[in-house]
SEDREN-729072 format. One line per field, with one value per residue (C-alpha): chain; residue number from 1; x, y, z. Coordinates in pm, 1 decimal. Each point is the difference from the previous one (the first is absolute). Example, Ala and Ser with C-alpha at 12.3 -4.5 7.8 and 13.67 -1.06 7.14 Angstrom:
keke: c(A_A)
fido: c(1_2)
xx: c(1230.0_137.0)
yy: c(-450.0_344.0)
zz: c(780.0_-66.0)
//
This chain:
keke: c(A_A_A_A_A_A_A_A_A_A_A_A_A_A_A_A_A_A_A_A_A_A_A_A_A_A_A_A_A_A_A_A_A_A_A_A_A_A_A_A_A_A_A_A_A_A_A_A_A_A_A_A_A_A_A_A_A_A_A_A_A_A_A_A_A_A_A_A_A_A_A_A_A_A_A_A_A_A_A_A_A_A_A_A_A_A_A_A_A_A_A_A_A_A_A_A_A_A_A_A_A_A_A_A_A_A_A_A_A_A_A_A_A_A_A_A_A_A_A_A_A_A_A_A_A_A_A_A_A_A_A_A_A_A_A_A_A_A_A_A_A_A_A_A_A_A_A_A_A_A_A_A_A_A_A_A_A_A_A_A_A_A_A_A_A_A_A_A_A_A_A_A_A_A_A_A_A_A_A_A_A_A_A_A_A_A_A_A_A_A_A_A_A_A_A_A_A_A_A_A_A_A_A_A_A_A_A_A_A_A_A_A_A_A_A_A_A_A_A_A_A_A_A_A_A_A_A_A_A_A_A_A_A_A_A_A_A_A_A_A_A_A_A_A_A_A_A_A_A_A_A_A_A_A_A_A_A_A_A_A_A_A_A_A_A_A_A_A_A_A_A_A_A_A_A_A_A_A_A_A_A_A_A_A_A_A_A_A_A_A_A_A_A_A_A_A_A_A_A_A_A_A_A_A_A_A_A_A_A_A_A_A_A_A_A_A_A_A_A_A_A_A_A_A_A_A_A_A_A_A_A_A_A_A_A_A_A_A_A_A_A_A_A_A_A_A_A_A_A_A_A_A_A_A_A_A_A_A_A_A_A_A_A_A_A_A_A_A_A_A_A_A_A_A_A_A_A_A_A_A_A_A_A_A_A_A_A_A_A_A_A_A_A_A_A_A_A_A_A_A)
fido: c(1_2_3_4_5_6_7_8_9_10_11_12_13_14_15_16_17_18_19_20_21_22_23_24_25_26_27_28_29_30_31_32_33_34_35_36_37_38_39_40_41_42_43_44_45_46_47_48_49_50_51_52_53_54_55_56_57_58_59_60_61_62_63_64_65_66_67_68_69_70_71_72_73_74_75_76_77_78_79_80_81_82_83_84_85_86_87_88_89_90_91_92_93_94_95_96_97_98_99_100_101_102_103_104_105_106_107_108_109_110_111_112_113_114_115_116_117_118_119_120_121_122_123_124_125_126_127_128_129_130_131_132_133_134_135_136_137_138_139_140_141_142_143_144_145_146_147_148_149_150_151_152_153_154_155_156_157_158_159_160_161_162_163_164_165_166_167_168_169_170_171_172_173_174_175_176_177_178_179_180_181_182_183_184_185_186_187_188_189_190_191_192_193_194_195_196_197_198_199_200_201_202_203_204_205_206_207_208_209_210_211_212_213_214_215_216_217_218_219_220_221_222_223_224_225_226_227_228_229_230_231_232_233_234_235_236_237_238_239_240_241_242_243_244_245_246_247_248_249_250_251_252_253_254_255_256_257_258_259_260_261_262_263_264_265_266_267_268_269_270_271_272_273_274_275_276_277_278_279_280_281_282_283_284_285_286_287_288_289_290_291_292_293_294_295_296_297_298_299_300_301_302_303_304_305_306_307_308_309_310_311_312_313_314_315_316_317_318_319_320_321_322_323_324_325_326_327_328_329_330_331_332_333_334_335_336_337_338_339_340_341_342_343_344_345_346_347_348_349_350_351_352_353_354_355_356_357_358_359_360_361_362_363_364_365_366_367_368_369_370_371_372_373_374_375_376_377_378_379_380_381_382_383_384_385_386_387_388_389_390_391_392_393_394_395_396_397_398_399_400)
xx: c(4259.1_-173.3_16.5_-395.4_-63.6_265.6_-197.7_-320.6_154.0_152.4_-272.5_-268.7_264.1_-24.0_-401.9_35.8_226.3_-199.2_-335.7_-114.5_-44.6_-300.1_-230.1_-301.3_-284.9_-160.6_-373.0_-200.2_-319.9_-176.2_-333.9_-81.3_167.8_235.0_281.0_125.9_384.3_142.6_-309.7_-22.0_-326.0_107.1_-207.4_112.1_66.6_190.5_-220.6_-155.7_-321.6_-156.0_-393.9_12.8_-52.7_266.2_-187.5_-373.9_-179.7_-152.7_355.5_106.3_-285.7_47.6_369.5_-104.7_-295.0_265.2_240.5_-241.5_-46.1_303.6_250.9_297.2_177.1_-37.4_232.5_149.6_27.9_-305.5_83.3_46.1_-279.4_14.4_-304.7_-285.1_-374.6_111.5_258.8_-229.0_-255.0_224.6_146.2_-324.2_-102.2_356.7_-72.9_-356.0_129.5_289.8_-255.1_235.4_-34.0_177.6_231.9_242.4_140.5_323.5_126.6_122.9_70.6_370.6_-40.0_-269.5_295.0_294.2_-189.6_-205.6_297.7_204.6_-270.7_-112.6_262.2_362.9_343.4_-88.7_-197.5_-0.1_-111.6_-81.2_-22.9_-92.2_276.0_-215.5_-132.1_-46.5_278.6_-166.3_-93.4_389.4_92.3_-260.1_173.3_346.7_-125.4_-124.6_346.9_-100.9_167.0_-148.6_7.7_-140.0_-201.6_-18.8_-282.8_-343.3_213.1_-219.7_257.6_294.4_-189.6_-139.4_373.0_72.5_-297.4_90.5_352.5_-104.4_-316.9_88.4_255.7_-200.8_-273.1_-38.3_-132.6_-71.5_22.4_-170.0_-216.7_-389.3_94.4_333.4_87.9_191.6_-40.4_-384.5_-59.2_-140.3_142.4_-136.5_-188.9_-159.6_310.8_138.9_-280.4_46.2_368.4_-18.2_-277.5_199.9_315.8_-156.4_122.0_-178.7_-41.5_55.9_-226.5_52.2_-311.7_71.0_-39.9_-312.2_-224.9_-285.8_135.8_-17.0_-287.2_-335.8_-88.3_314.2_115.8_372.9_211.2_-168.2_-307.2_102.7_107.6_-289.9_210.1_-205.0_-306.0_-66.6_277.4_221.6_-118.7_-1.1_351.9_86.3_-59.9_279.6_277.3_-14.4_86.7_-131.4_167.2_-161.7_-22.2_-243.0_197.1_-35.5_-403.4_-65.0_149.9_109.9_308.7_72.3_29.5_-175.3_5.7_-310.7_-39.6_-124.4_-62.5_320.5_245.9_-154.5_39.5_352.8_100.7_-111.7_194.9_334.0_-19.7_277.4_-79.5_-317.5_67.5_231.2_-153.9_-199.4_-379.7_-136.7_-161.1_-370.0_-122.9_182.2_-167.9_-323.3_75.6_145.3_-358.7_-205.1_240.3_-51.4_-414.4_21.2_193.5_-235.5_-293.6_116.3_108.8_-30.2_338.4_170.7_-166.2_109.3_356.2_27.7_-175.9_310.3_219.7_-73.4_-0.3_337.6_141.2_-128.2_117.0_347.9_31.7_-102.5_238.6_273.1_123.8_170.0_-262.1_99.3_-274.1_-212.0_-384.1_-53.6_-58.3_404.8_102.2_395.1_186.4_308.7_286.0_315.6_228.8_-26.7_77.7_-252.9_-284.9_79.6_30.2_-362.9_-124.5_142.5_-171.0_-333.7_30.6_55.7_-359.5_-151.1_28.6_133.4_189.8_329.0_257.1_25.4_344.5_240.1_14.5_-368.7_3.6_310.1_264.1_-130.7_-355.1_-65.5_-332.6_-231.8_-321.1_-342.2_-282.7_-384.1_-292.3_-330.9_-18.7_194.1_-218.1_1.0_166.7_243.0_114.5_-32.0_216.5_284.6_3.0_63.1_332.0_132.7_-27.4_192.1_248.3_78.4_41.6_214.5_194.7_-2.3_-127.7_-275.6)
yy: c(1186.0_-83.9_-376.2_-8.1_225.0_-207.3_-270.2_156.6_122.3_-345.0_-180.0_213.3_-13.7_-404.7_0.4_242.7_-255.2_-298.2_203.2_-100.5_386.3_122.4_324.9_187.2_55.7_331.8_-52.3_355.5_-175.4_-396.6_-134.9_-374.4_-66.7_308.1_219.4_299.1_31.9_332.4_86.6_-315.6_-205.1_-372.0_-313.4_-138.3_-373.4_-10.7_69.7_-226.2_176.2_-323.4_96.8_367.6_80.4_263.1_243.8_-126.9_319.4_-166.7_-121.1_398.4_138.4_-229.4_150.4_327.3_-3.6_-197.7_287.8_249.2_-203.5_-150.3_225.3_-96.6_-209.1_-285.4_214.9_-253.8_-428.4_-187.6_-119.6_429.0_179.9_-83.2_-270.8_113.8_-153.7_9.5_-252.7_-217.5_29.1_-83.7_-314.8_-145.9_41.1_-205.5_-269.3_-32.4_-4.2_-252.9_-249.3_36.7_138.1_318.2_213.9_263.7_258.2_136.8_310.4_-180.1_-334.0_18.8_43.0_-260.7_-251.1_140.7_39.6_-331.9_-289.1_127.7_5.7_-368.4_-212.2_71.9_-109.4_-346.2_-84.0_-22.0_211.9_-183.1_218.3_5.2_112.6_237.6_166.7_411.0_197.4_96.6_-370.5_-91.9_309.6_-96.3_-335.4_128.7_253.1_-325.9_-88.5_-351.5_-251.7_29.2_-239.7_68.6_-277.7_-35.3_251.7_-221.2_-359.6_-165.8_-293.1_218.6_150.6_-328.7_-137.5_341.3_-46.2_-366.3_92.8_270.4_17.3_-284.7_242.3_368.6_207.0_65.2_313.6_-83.1_325.1_46.5_245.2_-96.2_202.0_5.2_400.8_-55.2_-304.2_-18.4_-339.0_-165.6_-209.4_-315.8_48.2_-340.3_-154.4_237.7_-36.3_-352.6_41.1_281.0_-264.4_-300.8_134.3_251.0_305.0_343.2_130.4_388.6_85.9_344.8_19.5_369.8_-48.1_-276.5_214.2_134.6_-190.6_-415.4_-145.3_1.4_268.2_135.4_-135.7_-51.6_-302.4_-253.1_54.2_-53.9_-336.9_-34.3_-63.7_224.0_-260.9_-272.3_-131.1_242.4_303.6_-109.5_-151.8_335.3_211.8_-181.3_-66.4_267.1_368.3_147.1_379.2_247.1_352.0_268.3_141.2_-254.5_-104.7_216.3_297.8_177.6_-26.7_-220.3_-385.1_-198.2_-348.8_-203.1_-331.3_-101.1_251.3_-129.9_55.0_362.6_68.6_-126.9_182.1_336.4_-35.7_-177.2_144.7_269.1_155.2_38.3_145.8_245.6_101.2_276.3_-111.9_-17.8_342.8_-18.2_108.3_-316.5_-206.5_158.7_-26.3_-366.6_-89.5_118.0_-117.9_-365.3_59.8_116.0_-332.3_-260.0_195.6_21.2_-276.0_73.9_154.1_-279.2_-156.3_279.5_-24.9_-397.5_43.3_246.0_-206.4_-295.4_212.2_162.7_-355.1_-181.6_319.8_-26.7_-360.0_11.2_259.5_-232.9_221.8_-238.3_34.2_-208.8_-238.9_299.7_-53.8_369.6_331.8_33.0_-72.6_20.1_20.2_-193.9_128.2_-95.6_317.7_327.2_180.1_-214.5_114.3_354.7_29.0_-162.1_227.8_267.4_-101.9_-19.7_343.3_128.3_-153.6_176.1_-310.0_-42.0_-317.1_75.1_-298.3_-194.8_-66.7_-183.7_3.0_-28.9_-331.9_-216.7_42.3_-96.8_42.0_390.1_43.4_290.3_-66.8_90.4_-10.7_10.5_175.0_-21.2_353.2_-47.4_6.0_-224.5_287.9_38.8_-375.6_-19.1_303.4_-176.2_-295.6_149.5_212.4_-289.3_-168.5_276.6_74.9_-380.6_-7.8_310.2_-136.2_-339.0_-163.7_-201.4)
zz: c(-3953.9_324.9_41.7_-10.5_-256.9_-230.9_131.0_-124.5_-363.6_-94.3_91.5_-215.6_-295.9_28.0_28.9_-369.3_-137.7_83.7_-139.2_341.0_173.8_74.4_-39.4_110.5_-234.5_105.6_-64.6_-80.4_86.7_-30.9_-58.8_0.9_-269.0_-144.2_84.1_-54.9_1.0_-111.3_-163.9_-215.1_44.2_34.2_47.8_293.8_9.2_334.6_259.0_297.4_7.4_-148.0_86.1_-99.7_364.2_83.7_-237.9_99.6_86.0_316.0_118.4_-57.7_187.7_290.0_48.2_-46.8_281.5_236.5_-84.1_130.9_302.9_91.2_-166.8_-231.6_276.1_269.2_223.4_195.1_-6.9_79.6_338.0_100.8_-156.6_-386.7_-5.3_-166.2_-59.0_-338.1_74.7_221.8_-255.0_-292.8_216.1_50.5_-351.8_-109.5_254.5_-127.2_-325.6_21.9_215.7_271.8_414.7_10.6_-225.8_45.5_-215.7_-27.2_-195.6_-264.6_-167.9_58.3_339.8_53.4_-97.2_165.3_329.6_4.8_-164.8_295.9_261.2_-100.3_47.9_232.0_-27.0_90.7_-318.4_-327.1_-304.8_-392.8_-255.4_-381.0_-216.9_-140.2_291.7_-25.4_183.4_296.2_124.0_-46.1_184.8_268.5_-29.1_74.8_278.3_154.7_92.9_-6.8_-248.3_-337.3_-327.1_-321.2_-161.3_-420.7_-111.7_70.0_14.3_218.4_-21.6_122.3_293.6_107.6_75.0_188.2_232.7_34.8_100.4_222.1_131.0_310.5_102.0_25.4_-87.7_-367.2_-199.6_-356.9_-215.7_-312.0_-237.1_-126.3_-344.4_-88.8_-71.7_-272.5_-175.5_56.4_94.2_311.5_289.3_10.2_337.8_5.9_24.6_257.8_228.6_-10.2_81.7_272.8_192.1_-58.1_126.3_307.1_-183.9_-67.4_-326.7_-100.8_-309.0_-153.3_-190.2_-128.0_-359.8_99.2_185.8_-201.5_-298.9_34.5_99.9_-52.3_223.5_-29.0_375.8_-140.1_-110.8_284.9_-111.1_-381.2_143.4_226.1_282.8_226.6_4.4_258.4_200.9_-169.3_102.6_357.6_-1.2_-193.2_337.3_194.0_-273.3_-256.8_14.2_-261.7_-143.8_-263.4_-89.9_-69.8_-303.2_-283.3_-65.6_317.0_-190.5_296.2_214.5_330.7_107.9_222.8_159.5_62.5_208.9_372.7_278.0_185.8_-323.5_-47.9_394.3_-16.6_-284.4_118.9_315.2_-160.2_-417.6_58.6_-341.6_127.5_368.9_-93.1_-330.7_-21.9_-95.2_-327.9_-88.7_69.8_-360.5_-145.3_240.5_-104.1_-343.0_37.3_176.3_-273.9_-271.9_180.1_-18.0_-348.3_-66.3_128.1_-156.6_-311.2_-108.6_-392.0_84.2_61.3_-319.4_-230.0_177.3_-98.3_-361.2_-85.9_149.2_-227.5_-341.1_78.1_92.2_-265.9_-234.0_158.1_-54.1_-342.4_-66.9_69.7_332.7_285.4_311.5_305.2_140.6_128.0_127.5_95.3_-144.8_10.2_-327.9_-31.4_-322.1_75.3_-256.0_205.3_6.8_161.8_-319.5_-180.7_269.9_-39.0_-343.5_-22.9_260.5_-204.8_-289.1_162.7_148.6_-347.6_-79.8_318.2_216.6_349.2_130.5_139.7_-10.2_280.5_90.8_230.0_342.7_-47.5_-236.0_-47.4_-296.3_-321.1_115.1_-84.1_-128.4_-57.8_268.3_-135.3_227.1_-143.2_176.8_-4.6_-146.5_-306.4_-320.3_-315.5_-159.9_223.8_43.0_-435.7_22.0_202.3_-153.4_-336.7_160.6_179.5_-358.2_-166.3_294.2_28.5_-407.3_32.6_273.1_-194.3_333.9_-223.8)
//
């Protein structure tokens, strides 16, 4: 057997034995709250389409109209011939929404992180990253080819010690998420902002799951903490780099950076994943622009999202399921082993609910889970059914 083929075969067998082998779920169709798999209709509890905008008729219509005008693809990178009026209109709207000077749209959130982080710091600097950062952030840190130190999750004392030790010697980039994608908890942004200011460092904030969800107007985790008011807003233009995605609450696809005009001019020259990638299709940029407009014009969507979140969180904790300290519509049910997570997901599937198991390396060992995500479009009846199904499945597996 060829060496590479043998390695692949052994690796797949090992993953299978540890209940860590992954498989694709092919959907026949999907809506805001339901999907169809192999002809079976399922209630979806695994989508990041928090506000239901991916299926909004106005968003779909905007994409259709742009398809007719621009075609399917952008044709080239933004710096060649792929930068359309759709992109520029979206970037203007994103900057205004985030109350920053400018923004830059990338083809995906992953590409944003792996392009921006290496562009922001060179081998003479240092990156300090939260232990639970998303894979795209950690990959961006590794691509930077600069020393990387990981601080304990949301541990500001540990971060302070690292900053005190290193900042006198080199530039430092602190990397975190606003809303952590697997636990649903928040970064302590006020303390982070104070620390990076004190030690003349820069904060890189991935707010993929905060944008559209957190804050009185849905502007994100920074607004949630009211850190974008007064002096903090002025300071943030220079010392804070905010990243977000168009694929969660906005319901489309793509990633973006917001910040000062200097930062954006630098990014379009230095971020390799922007310079050398074909642009986001104009139709997606047009759809995202419309979705962002709806997000601002229809605050009732966010109100429904949070009402649904509060109901489901209260019911799950009352049943006795173990949830991390989530403060978002991400509600993880931790069951420890991969086998338990798979069995619980299977029990829910039998009951018509889609909530795949999350296992290492996505989460640490003994932190396997079902990661439930609630949306604005889930009805009371649907959520009541989810609670009863989880009660029945948890009792059947002796998890309750």
